[in-house]
C-alpha positions in Angstrom: -0.2 0.3 0.0 1.6 3.5 -0.9 1.9 6.6 0.9 -1.5 8.3 -0.9 -3.9 5.3 0.4 -6.7 8.0 0.4 -7.3 10.7 -2.1 -5.9 13.8 -1.2 -8.6 15.7 1.1 -10.1 12.9 2.7 -11.3 12.2 6.1 -9.8 9.4 8.3 -9.4 8.2 11.9 -6.7 7.3 13.5 -6.2 4.3 16.5 -3.9 4.3 18.7 -2.6 1.6 21.4 0.0 0.5 23.8 0.7 -2.1 26.2 2.0 0.4 28.8 4.7 -2.1 29.1 8.3 -0.7 30.9 10.1 -1.5 27.8 6.8 -0.1 25.4 9.1 1.6 22.7 6.5 3.9 20.9 4.0 5.4 23.0 0.4 7.1 22.4 1.5 10.4 22.0 4.6 9.6 19.9 2.3 7.4 17.6 -0.2 10.2 17.3 2.5 13.3 16.9 3.7 10.8 13.8 0.5 9.8 12.6 -0.8 14.3 12.5 2.4 14.8 10.3 1.5 12.0 8.0 -1.8 13.5 7.6 -0.9 16.8 7.0 2.0 16.3 4.5 -0.5 14.2 2.2 -3.3 16.4 2.8 -5.7 14.2 4.8 -8.2 15.5 7.7 -7.4 13.8 10.3 -11.2 13.6 12.0 -11.3 11.3 14.9 -8.5 9.9 17.7 -8.9 6.5 19.3 -7.0 6.0 22.0 -6.1 2.6 24.1 -3.4 3.1 26.9 -1.9 0.4 28.5 -4.3 -2.0 27.0 -3.5 -5.8 25.8 -3.4 -5.8 22.0 -4.2 -10.1 22.8 -7.9 -9.8 23.2 -10.3 -7.0 22.0 -12.3 -7.2 25.7 -11.3 -3.7 28.0 -10.3 -1.5 24.6 -13.1 0.7 24.7 -11.7 3.5 22.2 -11.2 0.7 20.3 -15.1 -0.7 19.9 -16.3 3.0 20.6 -14.3 3.5 16.7 -16.0 0.4 15.4 -19.5 1.1 16.4 -18.6 4.9 14.9 -17.7 3.5 11.9 -20.9 1.1 11.7 -23.0 4.2 11.1 -21.6 5.4 7.2 -19.8 8.2 7.9 -17.9 10.8 5.7 -14.3 9.6 6.8 -12.7 7.1 4.4 -10.4 4.6 6.5 -8.5 4.0 9.5 -4.9 4.3 10.2 -3.2 2.5 12.4 0.6 2.9 13.4 0.9 -0.8 13.0 -1.0 -4.0 12.5 -0.1 -4.9 16.0 -1.9 -1.9 17.3 -5.4 -3.2 16.0 -4.6 -6.6 17.5 -1.9 -9.6 18.0 -4.9 -12.1 18.0 -4.6 -13.3 14.8 -8.3 -14.0 14.4 -9.8 -11.0 15.7 -7.0 -9.0 13.4 -8.3 -10.3 10.4 -11.7 -10.2 11.2 -12.2 -6.1 11.5 -10.0 -5.7 9.2 -12.1 -7.3 6.5 -15.3 -5.8 8.2 -13.7 -2.2 8.3 -13.4 -3.1 4.3 -16.6 -4.9 3.4 -17.8 -1.8 4.8 -15.6 -0.1 2.2 -13.2 1.9 4.2 -9.3 2.0 3.4 -7.4 0.5 6.1 -3.6 2.1 6.3 -0.9 1.1 8.1 1.7 3.5 8.7 5.1 1.5 9.4 3.9 -2.3 7.4 4.7 -1.1 4.3 2.3 -3.1 2.7 2.1 -3.4 -1.4 -1.4 -2.9 -2.8 -3.5 -5.7 -4.3 -2.8 -9.8 -3.6 0.8 -9.6 -3.0 0.1 -7.2 -0.6 -2.9 -9.7 1.0 -0.8 -12.2 1.8 2.4 -10.0 3.4 -0.6 -8.5 5.6 -1.6 -11.8 6.5 2.0 -13.2 7.0 2.7 -9.3 8.8 -1.0 -10.8 11.0 0.6 -14.1 11.6 3.9 -12.6 12.7 2.2 -10.9 15.3 0.1 -13.8 16.7 3.2 -15.9 17.0 5.0 -13.8 18.7 2.6 -13.6 21.3 2.3 -17.2 21.4 5.9 -17.4 21.7 6.0 -15.2 24.7 4.0 -16.5 26.6 5.4 -19.9 26.4 8.2 -18.4 27.4 6.9 -17.0 30.5 5.4 -20.7 31.3 8.6 -21.8 30.8 10.7 -19.6 32.8 8.2 -19.9 35.9 7.6 -23.4 35.4 11.4 -24.2 36.0 11.8 -21.7 38.9 9.3 -23.2 40.3 9.9 -26.9 39.8 13.5 -26.1 40.8 13.7 -23.4 43.3 9.8 -23.4 44.8 9.8 -20.5 44.0 6.7 -18.2 44.8 3.9 -17.7 42.6 0.4 -15.7 43.2 -0.9 -14.4 46.1 0.9 -15.7 49.3 -1.8 -18.3 51.0 -2.9 -17.2 54.5 -0.4 -18.9 56.8 2.7 -18.7 54.7 5.0 -15.4 54.4 7.3 -14.8 51.2 11.3 -15.1 51.8 14.1 -13.7 49.8 16.1 -16.4 47.9 18.8 -16.2 45.9 19.3 -18.6 43.0 22.0 -17.0 41.4 23.2 -14.2 38.9 21.5 -12.6 35.9 22.3 -9.6 33.8 21.3 -6.3 34.6 19.4 -3.7 32.4 22.9 -1.3 32.1 26.4 -2.7 30.7 25.6 -6.2 31.2 26.5 -6.0 34.7 25.4 -8.9 36.7 22.8 -8.4 39.4 21.8 -10.8 42.3 18.3 -13.4 41.0 16.4 -13.2 43.9 12.9 -14.9 43.9 10.7 -15.3 46.9 9.6 -19.0 48.8 7.2 -19.7 50.8 7.6 -20.5 54.6 5.2 -21.0 57.0 4.5 -17.9 59.5 5.1 -17.5 62.9 1.8 -15.4 63.1 -0.9 -16.9 61.2 0.5 -20.3 60.5 -0.8 -21.7 64.3 -4.3 -19.9 63.3 -4.6 -21.9 60.0 -3.6 -25.1 62.2 -6.5 -24.4 64.1 -8.6 -24.1 61.3 -7.9 -27.2 60.2 -8.7 -28.5 63.3 -11.8 -26.8 63.9 -13.3 -28.3 60.5 -12.4 -31.9 61.0 -14.4 -31.2 64.1 -17.0 -30.4 62.0 -17.0 -26.6 62.7 -18.6 -24.4 59.9 -17.0 -21.5 58.5 -18.8 -19.0 60.1 -17.8 -21.1 63.5 -14.4 -20.8 62.3 -14.5 -17.4 61.1 -16.1 -15.9 64.2 -13.0 -17.8 66.5 -10.1 -16.7 64.3 -10.9 -14.4 61.8 -8.6 -14.7 59.3 -10.3 -13.6 56.1 -12.8 -10.7 55.1 -15.0 -13.0 52.7 -16.1 -16.2 54.2 -16.1 -18.6 51.2 -12.3 -18.3 51.0 -12.3 -20.7 53.9 -13.7 -22.7 51.7 -10.7 -22.4 49.2 -8.1 -22.4 52.3 -9.2 -25.4 54.1 -8.8 -27.9 50.6 -5.4 -26.1 49.1 -2.8 -29.2 49.0 -0.6 -26.1 49.5 -1.0 -26.6 53.2 0.5 -30.0 53.1 3.8 -28.3 51.1 1.8 -29.9 47.6 1.9 -27.2 44.9 -0.5 -28.5 41.9 1.1 -26.7 38.9 -1.2 -27.1 35.5 -1.5 -30.8 35.2 2.3 -31.3 37.4 2.1 -32.1 40.9 5.6 -30.4 42.8 6.1 -32.7 46.4 7.7 -31.2 49.3 7.3 -27.4 47.6 7.5 -25.6 50.8 7.4 -26.6 54.5 3.6 -28.5 55.4 1.2 -26.6 58.2 -0.8 -29.2 58.7 -0.3 -33.1 58.5 -1.8 -35.8 55.5 -4.0 -37.2 57.7 -5.4 -33.6 59.4 -5.8 -32.3 55.6 -7.3 -35.6 54.8 -10.2 -35.6 57.6 -11.0 -31.7 56.5 -11.5 -33.1 52.9 -13.8 -35.9 54.1 -15.8 -33.2 56.1 -15.9 -31.0 52.9 -17.3 -33.7 50.8 -20.2 -34.6 53.0 -20.7 -30.5 53.5 -21.0 -30.3 49.5 -23.0 -33.1 48.9 -25.7 -32.9 46.5 -28.2 -33.8 48.1 -27.1 -31.1 51.3 -28.2 -33.4 54.0 -24.8 -32.9 55.9 -25.1 -29.2 55.1 -25.6 -27.3 58.5 -27.7 -24.4 56.7 -29.8 -26.8 55.3 -30.4 -29.1 57.9 -31.7 -25.6 60.6 -33.5 -23.9 57.3 -37.5 -23.8 57.5 -37.4 -24.0 53.6 -37.2 -27.9 54.1 -36.9 -28.7 50.3 -33.4 -27.0 50.2 -31.1 -29.1 48.5 -33.6 -31.4 47.2 -35.3 -28.8 44.8 -33.6 -28.3 41.1 -34.8 -26.6 38.3 -37.0 -28.7 36.2 -35.8 -26.2 32.8 -32.3 -26.4 33.1 -31.5 -28.9 35.9 -29.7 -25.9 38.1 -30.6 -25.9 41.6 -33.0 -23.9 43.4 -32.3 -21.7 46.4 -34.8 -20.1 49.2 -35.7 -16.5 49.5 -37.9 -13.9 51.1 -39.4 -10.7 50.4 -41.2 -8.7 52.7 -42.2 -5.6 51.0 -43.4 -2.3 53.5 -46.8 -2.7 55.5 -47.0 -6.7 53.5 -46.6 -9.8 54.4 -43.6 -11.9 54.0 -43.2 -13.6 50.9 -41.1 -17.0 50.8 -40.0 -18.8 47.4 -37.5 -21.0 45.9 -36.0 -19.7 42.7 -33.3 -21.0 40.3 -29.8 -20.2 41.0 -28.8 -19.4 37.5 -32.3 -17.1 37.3 -30.1 -14.1 38.9 -27.2 -14.7 36.4 -30.1 -14.1 33.3 -29.8 -17.9 32.1 -32.5 -19.1 33.1 -36.0 -17.5 32.9 -37.6 -20.0 35.6 -40.1 -18.4 37.6 -40.5 -17.9 40.9 -42.0 -21.2 43.2 -44.0 -20.1 46.5 -42.7 -22.1 49.1 -45.7 -22.6 50.9 -47.2 -24.1 47.6 -44.5 -26.2 46.2 -43.7 -28.0 49.8 -47.9 -28.8 50.3 -48.1 -30.2 46.7 -45.0 -32.2 47.5 -45.7 -33.8 50.7 -49.1 -34.6 49.5 -48.0 -36.3 46.6 -45.1 -38.5 48.9 -48.6 -39.2 51.5 -51.2 -40.0 48.3 -48.8 -41.5 45.6 -45.2 -42.4 47.2 -46.7 -43.6 50.6 -49.3 -45.8 49.6 -48.2 -49.9 49.2 -50.0 -50.5 46.0 -47.4 -48.0 44.3 -44.6 -49.3 46.0 -45.4 -52.6 45.0 -46.0 -51.4 41.6 -42.4 -49.8 41.3 -40.8 -53.1 42.9 -42.2 -54.7 40.2 -40.8 -52.2 37.2 -37.7 -52.5 39.0 -37.1 -56.2 39.3 -38.5 -56.9 35.8 -35.6 -54.3 34.5 -33.2 -56.3 37.0 -34.3 -59.2 35.5 -33.3 -58.4 31.9 -30.1 -56.9 33.6 -29.6 -60.3 34.6 -30.1 -62.5 31.6 -27.7 -60.8 29.9 -25.3 -60.7 32.7 -25.9 -65.0 32.8 -25.3 -64.6 28.8 -21.9 -62.6 29.4 -20.4 -64.7 32.0 -21.3 -68.0 29.8 -19.4 -66.5 27.0 -16.2 -65.9 29.8 -17.2 -69.3 31.6 -16.3 -71.0 28.5 -13.0 -68.9 27.4 -11.7 -69.5 30.7 -12.4 -73.0 30.7 -10.6 -73.8 27.5 -7.5 -71.5 28.5 -7.6 -73.9 31.9 -7.6 -76.8 29.5 -5.0 -76.0 27.0 -3.2 -75.3 29.9 -3.5 -78.4 31.5 -2.0 -79.9 28.4 0.8 -77.7 28.2 2.1 -79.0 32.0 1.7 -82.8 31.3 4.0 -82.3 28.5 6.8 -80.5 30.3 6.0 -83.0 33.3 6.4 -85.9 30.9 9.9 -84.0 29.5 11.1 -83.9 32.5 10.6 -87.3 33.6 12.0 -88.5 30.1 15.1 -86.5 29.9 15.6 -84.8 32.9 14.7 -80.9 33.9 16.8 -77.8 32.9 16.4 -74.0 34.0 14.3 -73.1 31.9 11.7 -76.0 31.6 11.2 -75.4 35.1 10.7 -71.3 34.9 8.3 -72.2 32.3 6.7 -74.7 34.3 6.4 -72.0 37.2 4.7 -69.6 34.9 2.1 -72.3 33.7 1.3 -73.2 37.1 0.9 -69.4 38.5 -1.7 -69.1 35.3 -3.2 -72.1 36.4 -4.3 -71.2 39.9 -5.1 -67.7 38.5 -7.4 -69.2 35.6 -9.4 -71.0 38.5 -9.6 -68.6 40.7 -11.3 -66.8 37.8 -13.9 -69.2 37.3 -14.7 -69.8 40.6 -15.6 -66.2 41.1 -18.0 -66.2 37.7 -21.5 -66.8 39.5 -23.7 -68.8 37.4 -26.8 -68.4 39.3 -28.9 -65.0 39.4 -29.3 -63.9 43.1 -31.8 -63.3 45.1 -33.1 -59.9 46.4 -35.2 -59.7 49.7 -37.5 -56.8 49.3 -37.5 -54.3 51.9 -40.7 -54.2 54.1 -43.0 -52.1 52.9 -45.4 -51.8 55.6 -42.9 -50.9 58.0 -41.3 -48.3 55.7 -44.8 -46.8 55.3 -46.0 -46.6 58.8 -42.6 -44.9 60.0 -42.5 -42.4 57.5 -45.6 -40.9 57.5 -46.5 -40.4 60.8 -43.4 -38.5 61.2 -44.0 -36.3 58.6 -47.1 -35.3 59.9 -45.8 -34.3 63.3 -42.4 -32.8 62.3 -40.8 -29.7 62.0 -39.9 -28.0 59.1 -36.2 -28.8 59.9 -37.3 -32.6 60.7 -39.4 -32.9 57.6 -36.1 -32.1 55.5 -34.1 -34.7 57.1 -37.4 -36.9 56.4 -37.5 -36.2 52.9 -33.7 -36.4 52.2 -34.1 -40.1 53.4 -35.8 -41.4 50.6 -36.2 -38.3 47.8 -32.6 -38.0 45.7 -34.1 -34.9 43.8 -37.4 -32.9 43.4 -37.4 -31.1 39.7 -40.2 -28.4 39.8 -41.4 -25.0 37.4 -44.2 -23.4 37.2 -46.4 -22.2 33.9 -49.5 -20.5 34.0 -49.9 -20.7 37.5 -49.3 -24.4 37.2 -46.8 -26.0 39.5 -45.5 -29.4 37.6 -42.3 -31.5 38.3 -40.7 -34.8 38.7 -39.4 -36.3 42.0 -36.8 -39.4 42.0 -37.1 -41.4 44.6 -34.7 -43.5 46.2 -36.6 -47.7 46.6 -34.9 -49.1 49.3 -33.9 -52.9 48.3 -32.5 -54.5 51.1 -30.2 -53.3 54.0 -27.1 -52.7 51.6 -28.7 -52.0 48.0 -30.7 -49.0 47.3 -32.1 -47.3 43.6 -33.4 -44.5 42.0 -36.1 -44.3 40.5 -37.6 -41.3 38.8 -41.7 -41.0 39.5 -43.5 -38.2 37.2 -45.4 -36.5 39.5 -48.4 -33.8 38.4 -48.7 -31.0 41.2 -51.7 -29.5 40.5 
């Protein structure tokens, strides 16, 4: 593209950007001065200047001036085109750069890079594509080099990366020397490593101990006051850094730093964390204490996300309790509020009317037994194939053992013959064990006592408090999916059907809640 890219007297806009880095060699003011002089020299009118200072070229997000320019040029304005200092000022992302260049040109605008010296025509387009690729490749290689350097000092010298975790502090450590900025002089290469902070490490250790004994985040915070945000305890209490382990991408660095807690205590805390994060919410203290007894059980039928309990009370009006999809606040779901009293009453009615009726439970058992028998028939056929294969190998193995024993009896033994014999005998024992473990008969399941279940659960639900009802329901309901359309609530209950003392199955039961 030559200098006279625009007709003389054309109105043009300029887009200027720098990354704000320490070594940035062309700041926005310098670019603006060069572009202004070029326009005056060639008789162009620089009508608008868009500036993004200290903005990365690897993404468009956050570059308000650039997006403002794109929006302005989308309105058929009198400007003939856009001037950049160089293509990398537009973007260092390959796809973004190609997209916006093509979009501007499709609208009839001329795009001119002041320093890239791109000729007109197809040859120029090829060179432009190479320039864009080189800009993107530069960023890609730079990221790789940075990651490689960080990985090296982390793996070899256990350097601190990111924010220092609670309970630790950064301690300087020299790992050699590196070239300085002036006169190639050498300066000490100092990194920081993590060491336990004598002031906060005991508090972190106490937090782990409290969690292992079942304390909630709120109870821990009331005593220790380690964080401003309560959920910071969630991250801390599952971070393996506290047993000296660093997760670096897909790699685990053992002995990264001095542990604050021992592995036994850390593992005990993970068990508590897992229980509290159960999808049923059975052991979560907030669920157990909630007067919304469907908490931990109720899900949005539209998107499948859990629903949370909430209340509103406008001035002078009664309180309104409801359940709402957790995705609704993120505007990812249009599900409506489900009134607490209405849905809880309907669920209890359906539990009493449908689920806790002997004939309905027996129907469910019959459905399950039919499915179980079909699966067992398939399993028996598969086991028969396996049985035949193992039996054939046992027969072949016995022949080989007999041949070796005969050879030893006739001609004496050798080391290799004895080794082969040992291998065959070991394999024979393994095959006999495998065939013994193949149960060719279907197992018999003993049904749970239906009358006992019904007579226990029914009266308990009638007399229970809201908190107790939630615990009872979570004993035999896996989930409740609901939605409200045209003022009618409908949904599905997934019911946990007890089979015997050690086995249970989950059967989805559609319930018309109305």
